[in-house]
Biopython code that builds the backbone (N, CA, C, O; Angstrom):
import numpy as np
from Bio.PDB.StructureBuilder import StructureBuilder

atoms = [
    (1, "UNK", "N", (0.844, -1.193, 0.000)),
    (1, "UNK", "CA", (0.000, 0.000, 0.000)),
    (1, "UNK", "C", (0.880, 1.244, 0.000)),
    (1, "UNK", "O", (1.611, 1.508, -0.955)),
    (2, "UNK", "N", (0.795, 1.993, 1.081)),
    (2, "UNK", "CA", (1.573, 3.221, 1.183)),
    (2, "UNK", "C", (2.740, 3.030, 2.129)),
    (2, "UNK", "O", (2.667, 2.272, 3.096)),
    (3, "UNK", "N", (3.806, 3.727, 1.831)),
    (3, "UNK", "CA", (4.935, 3.729, 2.752)),
    (3, "UNK", "C", (4.755, 4.880, 3.733)),
    (3, "UNK", "O", (3.932, 5.773, 3.531)),
    (4, "UNK", "N", (5.537, 4.835, 4.788)),
    (4, "UNK", "CA", (5.424, 5.855, 5.829)),
    (4, "UNK", "C", (5.738, 7.237, 5.279)),
    (4, "UNK", "O", (5.074, 8.203, 5.654)),
    (5, "UNK", "N", (6.725, 7.363, 4.405)),
    (5, "UNK", "CA", (7.093, 8.667, 3.844)),
    (5, "UNK", "C", (5.960, 9.236, 2.997)),
    (5, "UNK", "O", (5.729, 10.445, 3.015)),
    (6, "UNK", "N", (5.259, 8.399, 2.268)),
    (6, "UNK", "CA", (4.130, 8.876, 1.478)),
    (6, "UNK", "C", (3.014, 9.370, 2.386)),
    (6, "UNK", "O", (2.357, 10.369, 2.092)),
    (7, "UNK", "N", (2.805, 8.665, 3.490)),
    (7, "UNK", "CA", (1.766, 9.063, 4.438)),
    (7, "UNK", "C", (2.097, 10.416, 5.063)),
    (7, "UNK", "O", (1.222, 11.272, 5.188)),
    (8, "UNK", "N", (3.351, 10.611, 5.455)),
    (8, "UNK", "CA", (3.775, 11.887, 6.036)),
    (8, "UNK", "C", (3.655, 12.998, 5.002)),
    (8, "UNK", "O", (3.208, 14.097, 5.330)),
    (9, "UNK", "N", (4.049, 12.728, 3.752)),
    (9, "UNK", "CA", (3.927, 13.737, 2.702)),
    (9, "UNK", "C", (2.461, 14.105, 2.476)),
    (9, "UNK", "O", (2.136, 15.273, 2.261)),
    (10, "UNK", "N", (1.588, 13.114, 2.524)),
    (10, "UNK", "CA", (0.157, 13.380, 2.378)),
    (10, "UNK", "C", (-0.347, 14.255, 3.516)),
    (10, "UNK", "O", (-1.104, 15.196, 3.279)),
    (11, "UNK", "N", (0.057, 13.963, 4.743)),
    (11, "UNK", "CA", (-0.374, 14.776, 5.889)),
    (11, "UNK", "C", (0.158, 16.201, 5.794)),
    (11, "UNK", "O", (-0.560, 17.149, 6.109)),
    (12, "UNK", "N", (1.401, 16.362, 5.367)),
    (12, "UNK", "CA", (1.963, 17.710, 5.212)),
    (12, "UNK", "C", (1.212, 18.468, 4.120)),
    (12, "UNK", "O", (0.871, 19.637, 4.303)),
    (13, "UNK", "N", (0.955, 17.824, 3.003)),
    (13, "UNK", "CA", (0.203, 18.463, 1.925)),
    (13, "UNK", "C", (-1.192, 18.844, 2.356)),
    (13, "UNK", "O", (-1.680, 19.922, 2.018)),
    (14, "UNK", "N", (-1.841, 17.959, 3.106)),
    (14, "UNK", "CA", (-3.174, 18.258, 3.616)),
    (14, "UNK", "C", (-3.139, 19.440, 4.577)),
    (14, "UNK", "O", (-4.039, 20.280, 4.558)),
    (15, "UNK", "N", (-2.110, 19.511, 5.415)),
    (15, "UNK", "CA", (-1.966, 20.644, 6.332)),
    (15, "UNK", "C", (-1.752, 21.953, 5.596)),
    (15, "UNK", "O", (-2.324, 22.978, 5.970)),
    (16, "UNK", "N", (-0.928, 21.927, 4.547)),
    (16, "UNK", "CA", (-0.674, 23.140, 3.764)),
    (16, "UNK", "C", (-1.953, 23.597, 3.071)),
    (16, "UNK", "O", (-2.276, 24.785, 3.083)),
    (17, "UNK", "N", (-2.675, 22.670, 2.474)),
    (17, "UNK", "CA", (-3.927, 23.030, 1.808)),
    (17, "UNK", "C", (-4.948, 23.584, 2.803)),
    (17, "UNK", "O", (-5.656, 24.544, 2.496)),
    (18, "UNK", "N", (-5.026, 22.991, 3.977)),
    (18, "UNK", "CA", (-5.974, 23.461, 4.992)),
    (18, "UNK", "C", (-5.606, 24.865, 5.467)),
    (18, "UNK", "O", (-6.475, 25.727, 5.602)),
    (19, "UNK", "N", (-4.313, 25.094, 5.721)),
    (19, "UNK", "CA", (-3.888, 26.428, 6.144)),
    (19, "UNK", "C", (-4.138, 27.454, 5.049)),
    (19, "UNK", "O", (-4.543, 28.582, 5.331)),
    (20, "UNK", "N", (-3.899, 27.066, 3.799)),
    (20, "UNK", "CA", (-4.157, 27.973, 2.685)),
    (20, "UNK", "C", (-5.627, 28.326, 2.573)),
    (20, "UNK", "O", (-5.978, 29.476, 2.310)),
    (21, "UNK", "N", (-6.496, 27.327, 2.775)),
    (21, "UNK", "CA", (-7.932, 27.581, 2.717)),
    (21, "UNK", "C", (-8.361, 28.575, 3.792)),
    (21, "UNK", "O", (-9.082, 29.529, 3.500)),
    (22, "UNK", "N", (-7.926, 28.359, 5.027)),
    (22, "UNK", "CA", (-8.355, 29.254, 6.102)),
    (22, "UNK", "C", (-7.761, 30.648, 5.962)),
    (22, "UNK", "O", (-8.407, 31.632, 6.321)),
    (23, "UNK", "N", (-6.536, 30.747, 5.444)),
    (23, "UNK", "CA", (-5.942, 32.054, 5.202)),
    (23, "UNK", "C", (-6.721, 32.798, 4.122)),
    (23, "UNK", "O", (-6.990, 33.991, 4.262)),
    (24, "UNK", "N", (-7.086, 32.098, 3.040)),
    (24, "UNK", "CA", (-7.866, 32.727, 1.986)),
    (24, "UNK", "C", (-9.237, 33.157, 2.525)),
    (24, "UNK", "O", (-9.715, 34.244, 2.201)),
    (25, "UNK", "N", (-9.860, 32.321, 3.334)),
    (25, "UNK", "CA", (-11.156, 32.640, 3.937)),
    (25, "UNK", "C", (-11.055, 33.905, 4.786)),
    (25, "UNK", "O", (-11.920, 34.777, 4.705)),
    (26, "UNK", "N", (-10.006, 34.008, 5.599)),
    (26, "UNK", "CA", (-9.797, 35.171, 6.449)),
    (26, "UNK", "C", (-9.574, 36.434, 5.616)),
    (26, "UNK", "O", (-10.173, 37.475, 5.885)),
    (27, "UNK", "N", (-8.712, 36.336, 4.609)),
    (27, "UNK", "CA", (-8.397, 37.511, 3.800)),
    (27, "UNK", "C", (-9.604, 37.989, 3.001)),
    (27, "UNK", "O", (-9.828, 39.195, 2.896)),
    (28, "UNK", "N", (-10.377, 37.081, 2.443)),
    (28, "UNK", "CA", (-11.558, 37.471, 1.674)),
    (28, "UNK", "C", (-12.588, 38.125, 2.583)),
    (28, "UNK", "O", (-13.195, 39.131, 2.215)),
    (29, "UNK", "N", (-12.788, 37.560, 3.768)),
    (29, "UNK", "CA", (-13.755, 38.166, 4.695)),
    (29, "UNK", "C", (-13.277, 39.547, 5.140)),
    (29, "UNK", "O", (-14.095, 40.449, 5.321)),
    (30, "UNK", "N", (-11.979, 39.728, 5.316)),
    (30, "UNK", "CA", (-11.446, 41.032, 5.697)),
    (30, "UNK", "C", (-11.658, 42.049, 4.589)),
    (30, "UNK", "O", (-11.999, 43.200, 4.863)),
    (31, "UNK", "N", (-11.462, 41.640, 3.341)),
    (31, "UNK", "CA", (-11.655, 42.546, 2.211)),
    (31, "UNK", "C", (-13.111, 42.954, 2.094)),
    (31, "UNK", "O", (-13.396, 44.124, 1.841)),
    (32, "UNK", "N", (-14.046, 42.020, 2.273)),
    (32, "UNK", "CA", (-15.467, 42.357, 2.226)),
    (32, "UNK", "C", (-15.848, 43.299, 3.365)),
    (32, "UNK", "O", (-16.645, 44.217, 3.172)),
    (33, "UNK", "N", (-15.282, 43.076, 4.550)),
    (33, "UNK", "CA", (-15.553, 43.944, 5.696)),
    (33, "UNK", "C", (-15.044, 45.363, 5.406)),
    (33, "UNK", "O", (-15.731, 46.342, 5.698)),
    (34, "UNK", "N", (-13.843, 45.471, 4.833)),
    (34, "UNK", "CA", (-13.252, 46.769, 4.511)),
    (34, "UNK", "C", (-14.072, 47.491, 3.441)),
    (34, "UNK", "O", (-14.309, 48.695, 3.547)),
    (35, "UNK", "N", (-14.503, 46.765, 2.417)),
    (35, "UNK", "CA", (-15.271, 47.382, 1.336)),
    (35, "UNK", "C", (-16.646, 47.841, 1.840)),
    (35, "UNK", "O", (-17.107, 48.920, 1.469)),
    (36, "UNK", "N", (-17.293, 47.044, 2.669)),
    (36, "UNK", "CA", (-18.610, 47.427, 3.197)),
    (36, "UNK", "C", (-18.477, 48.650, 4.099)),
    (36, "UNK", "O", (-19.310, 49.555, 4.033)),
    (37, "UNK", "N", (-17.455, 48.691, 4.931)),
    (37, "UNK", "CA", (-17.239, 49.852, 5.796)),
    (37, "UNK", "C", (-16.973, 51.112, 4.997)),
    (37, "UNK", "O", (-17.480, 52.182, 5.337)),
    (38, "UNK", "N", (-16.184, 50.999, 3.940)),
    (38, "UNK", "CA", (-15.919, 52.155, 3.089)),
    (38, "UNK", "C", (-17.173, 52.645, 2.384)),
    (38, "UNK", "O", (-17.390, 53.850, 2.261)),
    (39, "UNK", "N", (-17.996, 51.714, 1.920)),
    (39, "UNK", "CA", (-19.234, 52.100, 1.237)),
    (39, "UNK", "C", (-20.200, 52.789, 2.200)),
    (39, "UNK", "O", (-20.828, 53.784, 1.837)),
    (40, "UNK", "N", (-20.322, 52.276, 3.408)),
    (40, "UNK", "CA", (-21.214, 52.886, 4.403)),
    (40, "UNK", "C", (-20.722, 54.285, 4.752)),
    (40, "UNK", "O", (-21.518, 55.216, 4.871)),
    (41, "UNK", "N", (-19.412, 54.430, 4.917)),
    (41, "UNK", "CA", (-18.840, 55.745, 5.233)),
    (41, "UNK", "C", (-19.086, 56.735, 4.091)),
    (41, "UNK", "O", (-19.414, 57.896, 4.336)),
    (42, "UNK", "N", (-18.930, 56.282, 2.858)),
    (42, "UNK", "CA", (-19.171, 57.143, 1.709)),
    (42, "UNK", "C", (-20.637, 57.574, 1.647)),
    (42, "UNK", "O", (-20.930, 58.734, 1.357)),
    (43, "UNK", "N", (-21.546, 56.660, 1.913)),
    (43, "UNK", "CA", (-22.975, 56.992, 1.912)),
    (43, "UNK", "C", (-23.289, 58.023, 2.994)),
    (43, "UNK", "O", (-24.051, 58.961, 2.760)),
    (44, "UNK", "N", (-22.700, 57.848, 4.177)),
    (44, "UNK", "CA", (-22.936, 58.801, 5.267)),
    (44, "UNK", "C", (-22.408, 60.191, 4.909)),
    (44, "UNK", "O", (-23.059, 61.197, 5.194)),
    (45, "UNK", "N", (-21.227, 60.247, 4.284)),
    (45, "UNK", "CA", (-20.660, 61.543, 3.890)),
    (45, "UNK", "C", (-21.543, 62.237, 2.856)),
    (45, "UNK", "O", (-21.788, 63.439, 2.966)),
    (46, "UNK", "N", (-22.021, 61.501, 1.857)),
    (46, "UNK", "CA", (-22.885, 62.098, 0.836)),
    (46, "UNK", "C", (-24.202, 62.587, 1.454)),
    (46, "UNK", "O", (-24.717, 63.641, 1.082)),
    (47, "UNK", "N", (-24.736, 61.808, 2.397)),
    (47, "UNK", "CA", (-25.983, 62.207, 3.057)),
    (47, "UNK", "C", (-25.763, 63.481, 3.881)),
    (47, "UNK", "O", (-26.620, 64.365, 3.896)),
    (48, "UNK", "N", (-24.625, 63.573, 4.560)),
    (48, "UNK", "CA", (-24.318, 64.769, 5.360)),
    (48, "UNK", "C", (-24.145, 65.997, 4.464)),
    (48, "UNK", "O", (-24.572, 67.091, 4.831)),
    (49, "UNK", "N", (-23.519, 65.826, 3.286)),
    (49, "UNK", "CA", (-23.356, 66.951, 2.360)),
    (49, "UNK", "C", (-24.715, 67.432, 1.849)),
    (49, "UNK", "O", (-24.946, 68.634, 1.711)),
    (50, "UNK", "N", (-25.609, 66.483, 1.570)),
    (50, "UNK", "CA", (-26.925, 66.860, 1.070)),
    (50, "UNK", "C", (-27.718, 67.619, 2.144)),
    (50, "UNK", "O", (-28.403, 68.595, 1.839)),
    (51, "UNK", "N", (-27.624, 67.170, 3.391)),
    (51, "UNK", "CA", (-28.348, 67.824, 4.474)),
    (51, "UNK", "C", (-27.762, 69.215, 4.775)),
    (51, "UNK", "O", (-28.487, 70.126, 5.174)),
    (52, "UNK", "N", (-26.453, 69.364, 4.581)),
    (52, "UNK", "CA", (-25.783, 70.627, 4.840)),
    (52, "UNK", "C", (-26.183, 71.682, 3.802)),
    (52, "UNK", "O", (-26.328, 72.860, 4.129)),
    (53, "UNK", "N", (-26.358, 71.255, 2.570)),
    (53, "UNK", "CA", (-26.649, 72.216, 1.492)),
    (53, "UNK", "C", (-28.109, 72.634, 1.436)),
    (53, "UNK", "O", (-28.490, 73.434, 0.581)),
]
sb = StructureBuilder()
sb.init_structure("model")
sb.init_model(0)
sb.init_chain("A")
sb.init_seg("    ")
for serial, (resi, resn, name, xyz) in enumerate(atoms, 1):
    if name == "N":
        sb.init_residue(resn, " ", resi, " ")
    sb.init_atom(name, np.array(xyz, "f"), 0.0, 1.0, " ", f" {name:<3s}", serial, name[0])
structure = sb.get_structure()
């Protein structure tokens, strides 16, 4: 079947893929959070300018 080295290589590869997935998940969620915050801030600024004028 499999040798011990192949099993260890499989576990290392699985660990790298898992870490990559969670890092991508974190970064994408951070980007969406940043974009939503910027959009809300922009809407508030435009609303304040309209009320001021």
